[in-house]
Residue, then its C-alpha position, 0 to 999 in steps of 0.5 A: m500500500a502506497l502512502q499519500g504523496e509517495t510515488r512508485e517507480n518501476t525500473r527495468i534494467r536490460i542487459r544486452e550482450p555486446k555485438n559481435y564482429k566477424v574478422i575477415m581474412h583476405n587472400d593475396d598473392f604474396t602472403t604464404m599459406e604457412f604464415v596464414v596457418d600460423i596466424l590462425v593457430e597462434i592468434f585465433h587459437k584454431d587447431e591445425a586442421e581448422a587453420e588449414r581448412l580456413m586458409l584454403l577457404v580464404h585462398e579459394a574464395g578470396k576471403a573468409a570469416v575466421g572468427s566472431y568476437p566482441y569489437d575490442i577483441a576483434v580489433s586486437k587480433v587484427q592489429t596483432a596479426a597485421a603487426r606480425a605480417k608487416a614485420e615479416g614483409f607480407p601485405f596480409r590484410m584483414t577487416i572487421e564486419e558487424a556479425 
């Protein structure tokens, strides 16, 4: 029972899951298949068989999604991979799209 002059407030709290973003790997004619597999294993934590499957998909289709992550994690993985590619002289390219 509400007392006179008292107001009651209904508060709804909605917790939303963060949006995920796909990391897209693009094919080029210079980056070695071994380097791509290493990136997939070491940065994206894929097992060897999955890494090879994804590398071949990128090679044959021109590009492929290699993972889906919250934005900050996706950006971090792309930046880490890009820095390694640059250090090794590869023009390796990855982009991020909203999932």
